[in-house]
N, C-alpha and C positions, 0 to 999 in steps of 0.2 A: 323193541322190534316183532318178534317171535309173535309178542301177542297182538299185534298191529298187523301180521301177516296173516295170524290164523283168523281173525274179523276179517279183514280183506277176504280171505278165501270162503267164509261165511257168505260174504254179502254177495260174492261172486256166483255161490251156488242157488241163494235167493233169486239172484237177476237171471241165472240161467231157468231156474224153475219159473219166473215172471215170463220168461221168453217163450217157454213154453209152452205156458197158459195163453198167451197174447197170441200166440202162433195157433194153437188151439179155438181161439176166440175168433181169429181171422178168418182162419176152415170153416167153422161154424156161419158167422155173417157171408160169406162169399158164397154157401151153401143156402143160405136162406135167400140171398137177392134171386140166386138162379132160379132157385124153387119158386119163389113170387113171381119172378118173372113170365116163366112157364105156367103158372096156375093163372094169375089174376090180369096177366098182360098189364102189367103196372102203370099209373101213370109215367109221364116222364118228369114230373117232379119229385115224383116217388124215388125213381131212380137217379136222378141227381143227388138226393139227400142220402140214397145208399151209398154214392160212390163218394160223395164228400166225408162219409162215416168211415167208408174204408181208407181213403185217404189218410182220414186223421188215425186211424187204427193204423196205417201203414207209418206215418209219421213217429208214430210210438214205437212202433215195433223197432224201428232207425234208431230213434234216440236211444232206448233199451240196447240195443246191439253197440251201438256208440261206447253207451256208458259201460257194456261188461269190457270192450274192447281197452277201453281207457283203464277200469280197473284191473285187466289181465297185466297192461304195461306197467301200471303203478307197482302190482305184484311183482312183476319180472324185475322191476327196477330197484324194487326193495330187497328181492333175495339177492339181486347182484351186488348192491349195499352190504348186505347180513355178509354176503360170501365173501367179500373183500377184505371187511373187519375179521371174518374168523382167518382168513388168510393172515392179514397183520397180527392179531394175538399169537397163533399159531408161531410167526417168526419172530414175536417178542419171545416165547416161550422157548423158541430153540436157542436162540440168542441168551436169554440167563440161563438156561441148561449149561450152554457152552461157558460162559462166565463164570458158573458154577463149578464146571469141571477143573477149569482154568485154577480159580481159587482152593478148591480140595487139591489138587495138583501141586499149589504152592504151600499150602499148609502139610502136606506129606514133605514136601523138601524142607521147611522149616521145622518141621519135627526130625527129621533125619539129619539135618545140621545141630540141632539143640541135643541131639544124642551122642554125635560126636562130639560137640563139645563137653557134654558131660563126662565121655570116655573119656577123652583128653586133659580133662581136669580132675580126674581121677588119678590119672598116669602122674599127671606133675604134681598131684600132693602126694604119692607115693614116692616119685625119684626125688621131692623135697623132702620128705621123710626120711629116705636112703640117704641123702645128702647129708642130712641135720647128724643123722646115725654115726655114718664114715666122719663127719665132722668132731662131732664129739669122740670116737674112738679115737683120731689122728692129734685131738687137744689133748687126750689123756696121756697116750704117748709120748706128745710134746714135752708134757708136764712131767713124765716121768722120766724123758729124756731132759731137762732141765733139774731135776730131783737129782738124776743119775751124775751130770756133769756139776752140780753143785757138791755134792757127794764126793767126785774124784777131784776137785779143785780144792776140799776139805783136806782131802787125801793128800794131795799132792803139798799144802802148804805144812802138812803136819809130816811129810817126808822131808820134805824140803831142809828144817832144820836140822834132824839128824844127819841127813847125806852134807849138808853144807860142813857141820861140823866133822864129819869122816874125813870129807875133802879137805880141808882143811888142815886138818891133823897128818893126812895122809901128804899135803903138800908140807906140811915142818918136817915133817918127818923123811921124805923126799930132799926135803932141802937140807937137812941137817947130815944126810947120809951120801949126799951128792960131795962129788970130787969138787974141790973148786977151784 
């Protein structure tokens, strides 16, 4: 479009130059006609011929003026279309920039969420390790308690026989000494 607009602008300048040349030509022809009428008293036929020539030049001039006007209107129409297209491109550019800003914002939120998730995962892993360590410690203590219980049970079993013998002996002694 810009090339066409530039070409139309160039053609308009050419037409303006041709228009100026035609006007100069018209002025020259008009001056010649007046000079000839005054000098020689042209015959009616020559005067009609000059008038026809003058009318032809006027028609040519009018055609050039119409052409220039049409070119100007076409140029204006193309400039309006170009301006509308530029406005549309600017709107699309702004919409794209707004969408990109939204995407950047969403990416930022996702990045923050990922960071928080990673922090929570690290915290969860730390807690899991702490729990595992505590569980191992509790299991070790529980195992120690079971071993101590087993040791106490054996000790009680080991002590039970001598205590039972002693109690039996005591009961027999007490029974033999007791008044009947």
